[in-house]
C-alpha positions as CSV (number, residue, x, y, z in Angstrom):
1,X,123.3,113.5,118.1
2,X,121.0,116.1,116.5
3,X,121.8,119.7,116.8
4,X,119.4,122.6,116.6
5,X,118.6,123.4,112.9
6,X,120.3,126.3,111.4
7,X,118.2,129.3,110.6
8,X,117.2,129.3,106.9
9,X,118.2,133.0,106.7
10,X,121.6,132.4,108.2
11,X,122.3,129.3,106.2
12,X,121.3,131.0,103.0
13,X,123.8,133.8,103.8
14,X,126.5,131.3,104.6
15,X,125.9,129.5,101.3
16,X,125.8,132.6,99.3
17,X,129.1,133.8,100.7
18,X,130.7,130.5,99.9
19,X,131.4,129.8,103.5
20,X,130.1,126.2,103.5
21,X,133.6,125.1,104.5
22,X,132.7,126.1,108.0
23,X,130.0,123.5,108.0
24,X,131.7,120.7,106.1
25,X,134.6,120.3,103.6
26,X,131.9,119.2,101.2
27,X,130.5,122.8,101.1
28,X,133.1,123.9,98.6
29,X,130.9,122.7,95.7
30,X,128.0,124.7,96.9
31,X,130.0,127.9,97.1
32,X,131.1,127.4,93.5
33,X,127.4,127.0,92.4
34,X,125.2,129.7,93.9
35,X,122.1,128.3,92.1
36,X,122.6,124.9,93.6
37,X,123.2,126.5,97.0
38,X,120.0,128.4,96.8
39,X,118.0,125.2,95.9
40,X,119.6,123.1,98.6
41,X,119.4,125.7,101.4
42,X,115.9,124.8,102.7
43,X,116.7,121.1,103.0
44,X,120.0,121.9,104.7
45,X,118.4,124.3,107.1
46,X,115.9,121.7,108.3
47,X,118.2,118.7,108.3
48,X,119.8,117.5,111.5
49,X,123.6,117.6,111.8
50,X,124.1,114.1,110.6
51,X,121.9,114.4,107.5
52,X,123.3,117.8,106.7
53,X,126.8,116.3,106.5
54,X,125.6,113.8,103.9
55,X,123.7,116.4,101.9
56,X,126.8,118.7,101.8
57,X,128.9,115.7,100.7
58,X,126.4,114.9,98.0
59,X,126.4,118.5,96.7
60,X,130.2,118.4,96.6
61,X,130.1,115.5,94.3
62,X,128.4,117.7,91.7
63,X,125.1,116.0,90.9
64,X,123.1,117.5,88.0
65,X,119.3,117.8,88.3
66,X,118.0,114.4,87.3
67,X,114.9,115.9,85.7
68,X,117.2,117.7,83.1
69,X,118.9,114.5,82.0
70,X,118.3,111.4,79.9
71,X,117.9,108.1,81.7
72,X,121.4,107.1,80.6
73,X,122.9,110.3,82.0
74,X,120.9,110.1,85.2
75,X,122.3,106.6,85.9
76,X,125.8,108.1,85.9
77,X,125.1,110.7,88.5
78,X,126.6,110.5,92.0
79,X,124.3,108.9,94.6
80,X,123.6,109.3,98.3
81,X,125.6,106.1,98.8
82,X,128.6,107.9,97.3
83,X,128.0,110.8,99.6
84,X,128.0,108.5,102.7
85,X,131.3,107.0,101.5
86,X,132.7,110.6,101.1
87,X,131.7,111.6,104.6
88,X,133.4,108.4,106.0
89,X,136.5,109.0,103.9
90,X,136.7,112.7,104.8
91,X,136.5,111.7,108.5
92,X,139.3,109.2,108.1
93,X,137.0,106.2,108.5
94,X,136.6,103.1,106.4
95,X,133.9,103.1,103.7
96,X,134.1,99.4,103.3
97,X,130.7,97.7,103.2
98,X,129.2,96.1,106.3
99,X,130.4,92.5,106.7
100,X,127.9,89.6,106.2
101,X,128.7,85.9,106.2
102,X,128.4,85.6,102.4
103,X,127.3,87.4,99.3
104,X,126.4,85.7,96.0
105,X,125.2,87.1,92.7
106,X,122.6,85.1,90.9
107,X,120.1,85.5,88.0
108,X,116.4,85.2,88.4
109,X,114.2,84.2,85.4
110,X,111.4,86.5,84.7
111,X,108.8,87.4,82.0
112,X,111.3,89.6,80.2
113,X,114.4,87.4,80.7
114,X,116.8,86.8,83.5
115,X,117.4,89.7,86.0
116,X,120.3,90.1,88.4
117,X,119.9,89.5,92.0
118,X,122.2,89.2,95.0
119,X,121.8,86.9,98.0
120,X,123.1,88.1,101.4
121,X,123.5,85.6,104.2
122,X,124.1,86.8,107.7
123,X,126.2,85.1,110.3
124,X,123.3,83.3,112.0
125,X,124.2,79.7,112.8
126,X,120.7,78.2,112.7
127,X,119.1,77.4,109.4
128,X,116.8,77.5,107.6
129,X,116.7,81.2,108.0
130,X,113.9,83.6,107.2
131,X,114.2,85.5,103.9
132,X,113.6,89.1,102.9
133,X,113.0,89.8,99.2
134,X,114.3,93.4,98.9
135,X,113.6,95.9,96.0
136,X,115.8,98.9,95.5
137,X,114.7,102.4,94.8
138,X,115.4,104.7,91.9
139,X,112.0,105.7,90.5
140,X,111.9,102.5,88.3
141,X,114.6,104.2,86.2
142,X,118.0,104.7,88.0
143,X,120.0,102.9,90.6
144,X,120.9,99.2,91.0
145,X,121.9,96.5,93.5
146,X,125.1,98.3,94.3
147,X,123.4,101.6,95.1
148,X,121.4,100.0,97.8
149,X,123.9,97.4,99.0
150,X,124.1,99.0,102.5
151,X,120.4,98.5,103.2
152,X,120.5,94.9,102.2
153,X,123.5,94.2,104.4
154,X,122.0,95.9,107.4
155,X,118.7,94.1,107.0
156,X,120.4,90.7,106.8
157,X,122.5,91.2,109.9
158,X,119.9,93.0,112.1
159,X,116.9,90.8,111.1
160,X,118.9,87.6,111.1
161,X,117.5,86.8,107.7
162,X,118.8,86.0,104.2
163,X,118.2,89.0,101.9
164,X,117.5,88.4,98.2
165,X,118.0,91.9,96.6
166,X,116.2,91.6,93.3
167,X,116.9,93.7,90.2
168,X,114.2,94.5,87.6
169,X,113.7,96.0,84.2
170,X,114.0,99.7,84.2
171,X,112.3,102.5,82.3
172,X,112.1,104.1,79.8
173,X,113.0,100.9,77.8
174,X,110.6,98.9,80.0
175,X,107.4,100.6,80.9
176,X,104.8,99.9,83.6
177,X,104.1,97.3,84.8
178,X,107.3,95.5,83.8
179,X,109.2,96.3,87.0
180,X,106.2,95.1,89.1
181,X,106.1,91.9,87.1
182,X,109.8,91.3,87.7
183,X,109.3,92.0,91.4
184,X,106.6,89.3,91.6
185,X,108.8,86.9,89.6
186,X,111.6,87.4,92.1
187,X,109.3,86.7,95.0
188,X,108.0,83.5,93.4
189,X,111.5,82.3,92.6
190,X,112.5,82.9,96.2
191,X,109.6,80.8,97.4
192,X,110.6,77.9,95.1
193,X,114.4,78.1,95.7
194,X,114.7,79.3,99.3
195,X,115.8,75.9,100.7
196,X,118.7,75.8,98.2
197,X,120.4,78.7,99.8
198,X,119.4,78.0,103.4
199,X,116.1,79.9,103.5
200,X,112.7,79.0,104.9
201,X,110.0,79.2,102.2
202,X,107.3,79.7,104.8
203,X,109.0,82.8,106.3
204,X,109.5,85.3,103.4
205,X,108.9,89.0,103.8
206,X,109.2,91.7,101.2
207,X,110.8,95.1,101.7
208,X,111.7,98.1,99.5
209,X,112.7,101.7,99.5
210,X,110.9,104.4,97.5
211,X,109.8,102.8,94.2
212,X,111.0,99.5,95.7
213,X,108.5,100.0,98.5
214,X,105.8,100.5,95.9
215,X,106.8,97.2,94.3
216,X,106.9,95.4,97.7
217,X,103.3,96.2,98.5
218,X,102.5,95.5,94.8
219,X,103.9,92.0,95.2
220,X,101.7,91.5,98.2
221,X,98.6,92.6,96.3
222,X,99.5,90.5,93.2
223,X,100.2,87.4,95.3
224,X,96.8,87.7,97.0
225,X,95.0,88.2,93.6
226,X,96.8,85.2,92.0
227,X,96.4,82.8,94.9
228,X,100.2,82.8,95.8
229,X,101.3,82.3,99.4
230,X,101.7,85.9,100.5
231,X,104.7,87.5,102.3
232,X,104.5,87.2,106.1
233,X,105.3,90.9,106.4
234,X,106.0,93.9,104.2
235,X,108.4,96.8,105.0
236,X,107.7,100.0,103.0
237,X,110.4,102.6,103.4
238,X,109.3,106.0,102.2
239,X,107.3,104.2,99.5
240,X,105.8,105.7,96.3
241,X,102.2,105.2,97.3
242,X,100.2,107.6,95.1
243,X,100.2,109.9,92.1
244,X,98.9,113.0,93.8
245,X,101.8,115.5,93.6
246,X,99.9,118.2,95.5
247,X,100.0,116.7,98.9
248,X,101.2,118.6,101.9
249,X,104.7,117.1,101.8
250,X,105.0,117.7,98.0
251,X,104.2,121.3,98.6
252,X,106.6,121.6,101.6
253,X,109.4,119.6,100.0
254,X,109.0,120.6,96.3
255,X,112.7,121.6,96.1
256,X,114.0,119.1,98.6
257,X,117.2,117.1,98.2
258,X,118.0,114.4,97.1
259,X,114.4,113.9,95.9
260,X,112.1,116.7,94.8
261,X,108.8,117.1,92.9
262,X,110.3,117.7,89.5
263,X,112.3,114.4,89.8
264,X,109.1,112.5,90.7
265,X,107.4,113.9,87.7
266,X,110.4,112.8,85.6
267,X,110.2,109.2,87.1
268,X,106.5,108.9,86.4
269,X,107.0,110.2,82.9
270,X,109.7,107.6,82.2
271,X,107.9,104.6,83.8
272,X,104.2,105.1,83.1
273,X,102.9,104.4,79.6
274,X,100.4,107.3,80.0
275,X,99.1,109.4,82.8
276,X,96.2,106.9,83.2
277,X,98.7,104.4,84.6
278,X,99.1,106.7,87.6
279,X,95.6,105.7,88.6
280,X,96.4,102.0,88.6
281,X,96.2,100.5,92.1
282,X,99.8,99.3,91.7
283,X,100.9,103.0,91.5
284,X,98.1,104.8,93.3
285,X,98.0,102.4,96.3
286,X,96.4,104.9,98.7
287,X,93.2,104.9,96.7
288,X,93.1,101.2,96.0
289,X,89.7,99.8,96.9
290,X,91.1,96.4,98.0
291,X,93.7,96.9,100.7
292,X,92.1,94.4,103.1
293,X,93.9,91.1,103.7
294,X,97.4,92.4,103.0
295,X,100.3,91.3,105.3
296,X,101.2,93.0,108.5
297,X,103.1,96.2,107.5
298,X,105.9,98.4,108.7
299,X,106.1,101.9,107.1
300,X,109.0,104.3,107.5
301,X,108.8,107.9,106.4
302,X,111.1,110.9,106.5
303,X,110.2,114.5,107.4
304,X,112.1,116.2,104.5
305,X,110.7,114.0,101.7
306,X,107.9,114.8,99.2
307,X,106.7,111.3,99.7
308,X,106.1,111.7,103.4
309,X,102.3,112.5,103.2
310,X,101.4,109.5,101.0
311,X,103.4,107.1,103.2
312,X,101.5,108.4,106.2
313,X,98.2,108.2,104.3
314,X,98.9,104.7,103.3
315,X,99.4,103.7,106.9
316,X,96.0,105.1,107.7
317,X,94.3,103.5,104.8
318,X,95.8,100.1,105.6
319,X,94.6,100.4,109.2
320,X,91.1,101.3,108.1
321,X,91.1,98.2,105.9
322,X,92.0,96.0,109.0
323,X,95.7,95.5,108.2
324,X,98.0,95.5,111.2
325,X,100.4,98.4,110.6
326,X,103.2,100.1,112.5
327,X,104.6,103.3,111.1
328,X,107.3,105.8,112.2
329,X,108.3,109.1,110.7
330,X,111.9,110.4,111.3
331,X,112.5,114.1,111.8
332,X,115.4,116.0,110.3
333,X,116.2,113.4,107.6
334,X,115.5,113.1,103.9
335,X,114.6,110.6,101.3
336,X,117.3,107.9,101.0
337,X,118.4,108.3,104.7
338,X,117.7,104.6,105.5
339,X,121.0,103.2,104.1
340,X,123.2,105.9,105.7
341,X,123.5,104.3,109.1
342,X,127.3,104.6,109.2
343,X,126.9,108.4,109.5
344,X,123.3,109.2,110.3
345,X,122.0,108.2,113.7
346,X,118.3,108.3,112.6
347,X,119.1,105.7,110.0
348,X,120.5,103.4,112.7
349,X,117.2,103.9,114.6
350,X,115.1,103.2,111.6
351,X,117.1,100.1,110.7
352,X,116.7,98.8,114.3
353,X,113.0,99.5,114.2
354,X,112.5,97.7,110.9
355,X,114.6,94.7,112.0
356,X,112.7,94.4,115.2
357,X,109.4,94.3,113.4
358,X,110.8,91.7,111.0
359,X,112.2,89.4,113.7
360,X,108.8,89.4,115.5
361,X,107.1,88.6,112.2
362,X,109.4,85.7,111.5
363,X,108.7,84.1,114.9
364,X,105.0,84.6,114.5
365,X,104.7,87.1,117.3
366,X,102.6,90.2,117.3
367,X,104.8,93.3,116.5
368,X,102.1,95.6,117.9
369,X,100.1,98.3,116.2
370,X,102.7,101.1,116.3
371,X,102.0,104.7,116.3
């Protein structure tokens, strides 16, 4: 489904002339904001056709630069999930969420009080079912269970597993390591309560996107350190895996959309108590001295993402530590592409890849070493 990328020079001229309507109805917003058009042009030029349609829809919704806002203002900004819905609606298709057998909101007790969670049960007939504890992204500051609803539904259906999408305290009101503590509490709660909602406590994986991927591997490390039964698998989707903001992908994608270097600095500033926390192994995972013994791992990265390099480095470091790892990088797509499967073909491929790895992990088979 991918088309040849548009020349950056040509795309810049199109944007500057306000002719984005020729690419997508969403381009009108870019033509009304030349500064936004200039910032978005490099990502649009390199994105494949599917991803470009979502990026244009996102721009049409008028997001403000997150790094210029307060946390409260940032949480009110349009999201990539909103952009996917807009693409579907503009195309005359339903934006209704993917159907699962049941969805139930619950509360999970934690060190800072009860946190919201949502349990997704697929239509699989046989129980007990394996379980995925899923952590949403948002830089530990923004987003919620609704923002990442599409990813949870897709994982439930394609992996044939119950998904527990777990909320956590957010910065700046709650600083590091509160979100990580809540993530571990959700994993332990799931182990204790899995049978009550048809889950198998011996087949629990963790998964997360972005900051959620960081917390997923953090849960695996904390479980090992505290003598808790570890996850059987961990899925890390474009994870925050380090604090080095001068990597190759940070340089290449410094002004990328929807995530850029300035936003990551803003997230770190809001969540970390001080820059020293950035060196903690829960944040700077790629330099952690004790990666051995972690669960088999699946890592997904995106070409047009400042976090790409650290995700790729994490895969190498885990392999060097003897951890079984499969990783795949998807070209022409950006951070947040994973949940956009209704309109982005690469997201469908990534979801199928992750689900296949999880299904094999749940039956105890070897999912292979990947590339």
